[in-house]
N, C-alpha and C positions, 0 to 999 in steps of 0.2 A: 504493500500499499504506499510505497515511497512517494509516488506521484501525487497521491491524495494528501499526504502530509505536507509536501512542498507547496501545493496549490491552496490547501485549506488549513493553513497554520492557525492554531488556536482551538481547533475542534478536539473534542474528547475522543478517546479510542472507540467508544461505542458509536459516536457520530461518524467517525471514519469508516467503521465497519459497515454502517448503513449505506454510506455513499458508495463503498466498494461493491456492495450487493446490488445497488441500483445500476452501477456501471456494468456489472456482469450481465444483468438482465438486458441492458441496452445493447451489449455486444451480441447476445443471443438473438435479440430482435433484428439487429443488423445482418447477422448471418442468415437468418430466415428470409429477410427481405432480399438479400443478394441472391439467394437460391431461387426465390420466386421470380426475380428479374431474369435470371439465367434461363429458367424454364420457359418464361414468356418469350424470350428472344428465340429460343429453339422453335417454339410454336409459330412465331411470326415468320420465321425463315423456312418453314417446312415446305413452302411452295417452290423453293429453288430446286431445279432439276440438274442432276449430275449424270454424265454419261461414261460408263465403263470403268469407274474407279470406286474403290471402297476404302480408301485411306486418304491421307492428306497430301500425298506426293503426286498431285495432278498439276498440269499446266493450265494456263488461263483459257486456252481454247476449249476446255471441257465444260465451260459454264454456259448454262442458259439461265439468265437472271434478269435483273431489273434494268440495268443500264446498257445501252448500245455502245457507249463510250465515245470519246472524242469531242463532242459538242456540249457536254454538260458542264455547268459551272454553278457556283454558289457564292454567297456573301455572308460574312460573319460580322455581327454588329451589336455593340453595347450602347454607344456609337461604334461606327466602323472600326474594326481592329486591323491595323497595318502590321505585317510581320508576324501574325499569329501562326502557330504550328498546327497544320491540318494533317491529321493522321488517318489513313484509311486502313482499317483492320479487315483483311479478307478472311474468309473461312480458312481454317488451317493455320491460324495465328501468323499469317504473313502480313507485314506492315509496310506501308509506303507513306512517306511524309513530304509535304511541300509547305511553302509559306504563302500566306495571303498577300496580295499586292498592297500598294499604298492607299487603296480605297476599300480594303477588306474583301476583295473578290479573289476567288481561287477556281482553278479548273479541276475537274474530276479526271483522274488517270483513265486512259482508254480501257485498261484491263480490269477496272473495278466494276464488278457486276452487282454484288450485294454484300452487305456486311455492316460494320459499324464505323461511323466517322466521329473522331474526337477532335476538338479544337481548344488549344490552350495558349495562354500568354498573348503577346502582341501589345501594341500601343493604341489607345483610343485616340483617333485623329481629331475628335471634337474637343475633348478635355485635355489632351496631351498626356494623360496618365497611363502608366503601365497597367495592363489588365491582369489581375490575379484571380484565376478561376479556370474552369474547364466546361465546355459544352459537349454534349454527346447526342448524336442523332443516328437512328437506325437508317440504313440505306434505302429501304422501301419508303419510309416516311420522308426522307430527303428528296426522293424522286418527285414527290408531290409538292413539298414546301422547301425551297432551296435557300431561304434566308435563315441562317442559324443565329438565333437571338435568345435572350432569356425566356421569352414566351414560347418559342418553338421547342426549346430545350425541355421546358416543363410539359408542353403538350406531347412531346415524344415519350415522356415518362408515363403519361396517361395511355398513349398508344400501346406501349409495351406491357402495361399492367391491366388492361381491360380486354374483353373479348371482341373489341371492334375489329371489323374486317378490312376497313378502308381508313387511311389517314384522315380523310375529311370527317369521318364519324368521330374520331378522337378529338379533332379540332373543334367540332360542334359542341362536344361535352365541355371543353375548356371555355369556349366563348359564351356558353349559356350559364356558366358558374363564376368564372374568375372576375369579370368586370364588376359584378355586384360585391364581391368580397373586397375589392380594392377601392370601391366607391367611384367607379368610372361608369358613365353612361355611354355605351357603345352603340352607334347607329348601325343600320343594316349595312353589311360590308361584303365586298367581293373577296373571299379568302384567297383565291388564286392571285389576285393583284397584290394583296397586302403581305403575303408570306413568301413571296418569291423575289423580294427586293428589299434593300435597306430601308427601315422604317423612317429614318430621318430624311432621306432623299424623297421618299413618297410624301412625307408631311409637307416639305417645301414645294412639291409639285401640286399640292392641293388635293391629293387622292382622298376620297371620303373614308373616314375612320382611321387614317394613318396617324393623325395627331394623338388620338386616344390609344392606339397600339403603342406608339412611342412612349406615352406616359406609363402604360402598363409594363412595358419592358424595363423602363427605368426603375419603377417601384419594386419589381421582382429582384432586380440586381442589387438595389439598395438594401432590401431585406436580407439577402444572402451575404452582402458585404459586411453589414453591421453585426449580424449574428456570427458569421465566420470569424471576424476579428475578435469578438468577445470570447468565443470558444477556444481559439488558438492560444497555446501556451508560449509559442515562439513565433518569430516572423516567418520561419520556414514552414510552419504548420498552417499559415493563413490560407494558402491555396486549397489544400485538402479539406480544411474546415469549411471553406466556402462551398466546395463540391458537396459536402455532407449537408450543409444548410439548404442547398438547392434540392437535394434528395428529400429532406424533411418537408420542404415546401410542396414538392410533388406528391408526397404521401398525404399531406394534409388536404391538398386539392382533391385527391382521390376520395378521401373520406367525405369531403363536402359534396362531391358528385354523387356519392352513394347515399347522401342524405343523413349522415351521422352527426355532422357538426355544421356550424354556420359562420366560421371565422378562420383566420390564419393567425396562429399564435407564434410570437417571437420566442426563439429558444426551445421550441418543442423537441422532446427526445434528446436533450442535452443535459450535461451535469451542471449547468449554470445555476447559481444561487437565485432565489426568487428576486432579490433586489437587483441583480444583474439582468434578469429577464425583463423586469420592469423598466430598467434603463434602456435596454434595446427597444422595447415597445415604444417608449417615449420618443426616441430618435426617429424610428420608422414612421410613427404617426405624424411627427412634425414635418418630415420630408414629404410624406404623402399629401399632407394638407396643402403645402405649397404647390406641388405638382398638379393636384386637382384644380386649384384656382387658375393655374397657368393654362390649362386646356381650353379655357374660355377665350383666350386671347388670339390675336392674329398669328398666322403660321410661323413667321420668323421669330416674333417676340415670344411666342409659346415655346418654340424649340430652344431658344436661347435660355429661357428661364428653367425649363426642364433639365437641360444639360448642365446648367450652372449648379443646380441642386445636386446633380450627380457628381459634379466636381467637388462641391463642398463636402459631401460624404466621403469621397475617395481621398481628399487631401487633409481632412481634419476629423470629421465626426467618427469615422471608422477607427482612426488612431486612438481617439478617446475611449471607444468601446474596447479596444485591445488593452489599454492601460487600466481601465476602471476595475478589472477583476482583482487587482492587487489590494483593493479596498473592499472588505467584506461587508461593510456597513454603509456603503455609498447610497445616496438617494438619487432619483432621477432629477430632482431639483438641483442638487449639487453638481451633477454631471452637466446639466444644461448650462448652468452658470459658468462652467469652466470653458465653454466653447466660444471662440471669438467670432466666427462667421455664423451667426445664428440664422441669417437669411442668406440668400444667394446673391444679393445685390452687389457686393464687392467683387464678385467673380464674373458678372455678366459679360464684361468686355474681354475676358480671358478665353471665353468659349469661341472656338473656331467653327463658324457655320459654313458648310461646304457650298461652293459656288456651282450652280447647275449649268 
């Protein structure tokens, strides 16, 4: 229980034992979840046809799968992520990696038929901040929706963990549930338009619903950023903690879709103390409140405000969330008082709005 003693100094042995038992249960739940996801992936990929091979030592000519190859591409955006590592995991544990270009776009290798795509790192060209986190998209889902964003990442989680037969069915489940949970009113939208291109670019082009989708993308990543930083014990752990925070978001959304709850809870299924969860909730709620108000403004002004909130979180609020866990009695009021940029106003001019 060394890690618990280091992180929760001052607790009694009995309190440490309780925390250790909770952690063990969480680990068991994580293992069960990972096993369920693996089984779901196998089921989703069962339509792939192989010819003449019963092992992993095949060549790519043996595939009949989703992609014809050569002309397919995608974009990754938090804002758009330049220089992100895009890894294509073929069946048989074969990997091929490329980098996204200066606007977040990437090409699909000609020999990628179906499998899993992961995207990590890169620099957000709108805020100028390095991206800490990872997106994961099933190849079949990506064929339908080629914009890899916080929202499509979460929608992919629903796709992999529900009996939906088509990606658009999973996306419908998300769009029927998530906007209400985030306090966003989403108009009738064309999913094929909104989820195959960068949401910031689409907002500036005036595409119906793009501004709301941009807001939702930012709110999801802010949630994962703040919780991930709070959970991480070291800077090196922030990325994996953010990945786990997204997984928790996906699982909570799944519970909401199934009608079991009606909210998204900060710090769910983590070992954060209640006071730290409350601090995370306060930061997330304050960011979301600014973003919701920004949606009502004109396209460029709205985008600038939404992305400056994103910058405020990435440059200060998340760091405060990381540091606050050293104080086991901190209040959300004390945390908020310590933050210099309580609004996005000082950062508005630092946001780089792409020129169409």
